[in-house]
N, C-alpha and C positions, 0 to 999 in steps of 0.2 A: 747095591749096599756097599757103605763104605767099609774099608778094611778096619780091623782092630789095630790100635797102635802096636800091639806086641807082633803084628803080621808085616809091618812096614819095614823098609829097608832104612838104614841110617840117613840116606839121601832125602826120601820121602819124610822122614821126620824132621830134619833140618829144614825142609822147603815149609813143612806145615808149622814149624816152631823157629823162625828165624830169630837171629840175633836182632834186638832192638833196645835202643837206650832212651829213657826219658828222663827229665830234669828230676832232681831229688824231691822226694814228697814225705811229708811228715805222716802219711797214711801207714808206710811201711813200718813205724814203730807200733802202730796200733795192730797192723796185721801179725807183727812177731808176738806181741803181748797174747793176742788171741791164740795164736797156734802153739805157743809155750804153754798155756793154760791146758788146751787140749792135750799136749803131750804129757804134761805133768800127770794129769789125771789118768790117761790111757796108759801110761808106763809106771804107774804107781807101785806095780809089784815087780817092778825091774830095777837092776842095780844100777840107776842112773846117778852119776856123780854130778853133772852139771849140764845144763841147756843153755846155749848162748846164740845170740844173734850174730851173724858173721857176714861177710860178703860186702859189695859196695853198698847195699841199702842199709849198712849199719855205719858207714862213713858219711859224716855231717856235710852236705852241701854239694855233693858230686852227682853228676848223671849216672844211672846205673840201668841195668835190665830190671824190669818191673817184676822182680822174682825174689821173694825173701828167702836168704839162706841161714839154715838152722844148724848148728853144731850139737850133736848129742854124745856126750862122754860117758862111758859106762865104767865100772870098777875092772881092774886087770886081771882079777879072778874069776870074772863070770864069763859065760859062754855068750859071746857077742850074737851069734845066730839066734838065741832064744829071744833076744830084745828086737833083733830084726823082724822076727815073725810077729811080734806084738805090734810093732809099727805099721806092718802090712795090714793088721786087722783094724787099724785106725785111720784108714783111707790113703795111705802111701801106697805108692807103686814101686818096686824095686827097680832101680835103673842100673846099677853095677855092684858086683861083688868082687873085692880084691882081699888079699890078706889082710885081716884087720881092719877093713874098711869096706862099708856099705853104703850106697847112696840111694835116695828115694826121691820121688817128686811126687806133687799133689797139684792139680789143677790143670794138667795137662789133657784135653778132651779130643775127641775124634774130630772135631771141627776147628780147633785151635786153642789158645789159651783161654783158661776160666778168668773170673775178675780177679781172684786171689791165686797166687801161684808160689808155690813153696819147693824147696829142693831141701831135703834132710841129709846130713852126713852123719853116719854112726861110726864111733870110733872108740878106742880104749882111751881112759883119762891119760891126759899128757900129750896126745897126738893132736896138738891144737895150735899149729903155728898161725892159724887163721886170726886167732885172739890177739897175738902180738902185731900183725900186720894192721889189723884194724884200730888198735889203740894207737899204733904209731902214726897212722893217716889221720886219726882224729886229732891227734896231739901236734901235729906238723901239716897245716892246711895247704902249705904250698907244695908239699910232696904229694897230698891228695889231689890238687889241681894239674899236677904233671901226670899222675895216673888216669885222671878223666881225660885229659888231652889225649893221651896214648890211646885210650878207650874208642874215644869218638874218631880217632884216625882208623882204628882197626874195624869198626863197625861195619861200614859198608862194604868194605874189602872182603870180610870173612861172614857177612850176613847169613850166609847158607852153610857155615862150616863151623860148627861149634869147636871142633878140636883145634883147628887152626887158630881161631881167636883166642882159645886158652893158652895155647902153646906160645903164641907171641906175646902174651902177658907175662910169662914165667920168669925170664930174667929179672925183671922190674920187681916183681913180687919177691923173688929169692933175696934179690938185694936189700930190700927194705925190711924183709922179714929177719934177715940175719941182723942187722942194725938194731931192729927193734927187740930182739932176744938179748943184746948186750945192754941196751938202755934200760930194760925192764927184767934183768934176770932174775929168776925166781917168782916173778908174778903168779905164773900159772903152773 
């Protein structure tokens, strides 16, 4: 009998769920619309301020992991854990809990990825640097292509190490997010 995902080591999970990139697909916007509708319905009693499509699947024309990232922002005066519990009752599995940040996934199966895979990031309103980064790369396609090139170079190097893959992109993301927050000051 196969192990439950919760019983697997990080290394076993990375082996089962490797980094893989695919060419940009219009289906990602459809998948986002579908999950946004589900979340709005499922979280209707929660203090959700905004739900947004983030990550590389929200950037036009670049290769990305075939995983749609969603940012869920709740009001600052709410108890984030209550919303987290509601997200879990709507088919998401908690991946990590940090101070004021909780991450979930949907579409990770015992035998690998499902057809539709999502990461949901629950935060308080205003903790949304990803929105600035997304907008900047969509407005400056040459920077988006630089990001894509870097990701393609990192892909095979860190295929079975998500943390290293993410860490290797951090300086680039911080640089352009900082620029974006100046260009789009006050947007979010």
